[in-house]
N, C-alpha and C positions, 0 to 999 in steps of 0.2 A: 823774889821767890821764883822758883822754876816750875811750880805746879801749873797745870792747865785747869780748865773749868770742870772737867768730868772725871769721875772715878771709873776705873776699869778693874774687874776682878779676873784674876788669872785662872785659867782652866786647870783642873786638878793635875798635879804633878808635871805640868808642861814647863818647858824651859822659860824662866822668867825674863830672859833677855830678848825673846822673840815677840814683837809687838802683837801679831795676830793670835797669840795664845791668851789674849785678854778679851773680855766682853764688856762693853760699856754699860754701866748701871746708872749713869746720870750724875747730878751734882751733889746728891746726898751721900755722905760717907758710909760705906758698908760696915757691917759688923764682922770683925776678924779676931776671934779669940785666940790668945796664946802668942808664942814667939817662935822663931827658928826658921820659918819659911815665908816667902813673899806671898801675900794674899792679894793685895790690890795696890794700884798706883793711880795718882791723880795727874792727868796729862792733857795736852792738846790732842785733838783728833786729826788723823792723817788724811781725812776726806774719804776713807774707805771703812770707817768704823773701828780702826785700830789706833792705839795710842802712839804718840811720838815719844820715844824713849831718848830724851836729850842726855848729853853728858852730865848735866846737873842731876837728873833723875837717876841715872845709872850710879852716880856717886852716892846718892842717898840710899840706893839699894845695898851697896857695899857696906855703908855705915850701919844700916839697919841690921843686916845679917851678922856683922862682926860684933855689934853691941847688944843684940836682942832688944833693941828699942825702936819703936815706930818713929818715922821721920815725917816731916810735913807732907811729902808726896808719896810716901811708901808705908803701907800697913803690913804687919806680920800676922801669921797664925801658926798653930801648932802642927798641922798636918799639911801635906802637899796637895 
């Protein structure tokens, strides 16, 4: 599995591929109602409080957005 230990929530309407557009919320999965937009990712920390978006996590982002189904490391929500 490519997930890290921490969940990060994406800043509203920010580019989901830019690591520092996320805020770490810890090990508990956040609530992200709905589908269509990336809400949160579970990843390793880069040492500066931003997630490391590995190719595996990026692939899960693409799958989640194309299928409207949460993935192990990626959660969706209805609004950006």
